[in-house]
C-alpha positions as CSV (number, residue, x, y, z in Angstrom):
1,M,0.1,0.0,0.3
2,H,1.5,3.7,-0.6
3,T,1.2,5.8,1.8
4,T,1.7,9.5,2.0
5,Q,2.8,11.9,4.7
6,I,1.0,15.4,5.8
7,T,2.0,17.7,8.2
8,V,-0.8,19.5,10.4
9,R,0.5,22.9,11.8
10,N,-1.2,25.1,14.1
11,V,-2.4,22.6,16.7
12,S,-3.5,24.6,19.7
13,P,-1.6,23.2,22.9
14,I,-5.5,22.0,24.5
15,L,-5.5,19.9,21.7
16,K,-2.2,18.4,21.4
17,R,-2.6,17.5,25.1
18,R,-6.0,15.8,24.4
19,I,-4.7,13.9,21.6
20,D,-1.9,12.9,23.7
21,K,-3.6,12.0,26.5
22,L,-6.4,10.0,24.0
23,A,-3.8,8.2,22.4
24,K,-2.3,6.9,25.8
25,L,-5.3,5.7,27.1
26,K,-6.2,3.4,24.1
27,S,-1.9,2.6,24.3
28,M,-1.3,3.9,20.8
29,S,1.1,6.2,19.3
30,I,-0.1,9.4,18.4
31,N,0.2,9.0,14.6
32,D,-1.9,5.7,15.3
33,F,-4.2,7.6,17.0
34,V,-4.8,10.1,14.5
35,L,-4.9,8.1,11.8
36,D,-8.0,6.1,13.5
37,V,-9.9,9.4,14.5
38,L,-9.2,10.5,10.9
39,Q,-10.5,7.1,9.7
40,D,-13.3,7.0,11.6
41,K,-14.4,10.6,11.1
42,V,-13.7,10.9,6.9
43,G,-14.0,7.2,6.6
44,G,-11.9,4.1,6.0
45,M,-11.0,4.3,2.2
46,T,-9.6,1.3,0.5
47,S,-8.1,1.7,-3.1
48,K,-11.0,1.6,-5.1
49,D,-13.4,4.0,-3.2
50,T,-9.8,6.6,-3.0
51,L,-11.5,9.8,-3.8
52,S,-9.8,11.6,-6.7
53,W,-9.3,15.1,-7.2
54,H,-10.3,15.1,-11.3
55,Q,-13.7,13.1,-10.2
56,Y,-14.5,16.1,-7.8
57,S,-12.9,19.4,-9.3
58,G,-15.0,21.9,-10.0
59,L,-17.7,21.1,-7.0
60,I,-16.2,23.8,-5.8
61,D,-16.9,27.6,-7.1
62,N,-14.4,30.3,-7.0
63,E,-16.5,32.1,-4.4
64,G,-16.3,29.0,-2.2
65,I,-12.2,28.8,-2.0
66,N,-10.6,31.0,0.4
67,Q,-7.5,32.5,-1.4
68,E,-5.9,33.8,1.8
69,V,-6.4,30.8,3.5
70,L,-4.6,29.3,0.2
71,D,-1.9,31.7,0.1
72,D,-1.1,31.1,3.7
73,F,0.4,27.7,3.3
74,E,3.0,29.5,1.2
75,T,4.1,31.3,4.2
76,V,7.0,29.9,5.7
77,D,7.3,30.6,9.1
78,K,11.0,31.2,9.5
79,T,11.0,31.1,13.4
80,M,10.0,27.2,12.9
81,W,12.4,27.0,10.7
82,D,15.6,28.9,12.1
83,K,17.7,26.8,13.7
84,T,20.2,30.3,15.5
């Protein structure tokens, strides 16, 4: 199975503590816990059920896209990456 790595930014300290606590209670790694929650909320998809951008492109009109949010992903947070 091919997998892809993603990064989630701007997680609040409260949410991080909640994730840590619940993962520990279930004796799971944070990664496995988050994957489990995502699969539960989004739906566990098999390869034949995988959503394709090509299938759904055009369903959101331009008014439904917040360009400021998209632009934020292009901005590098220098404080996060500076090691000085």
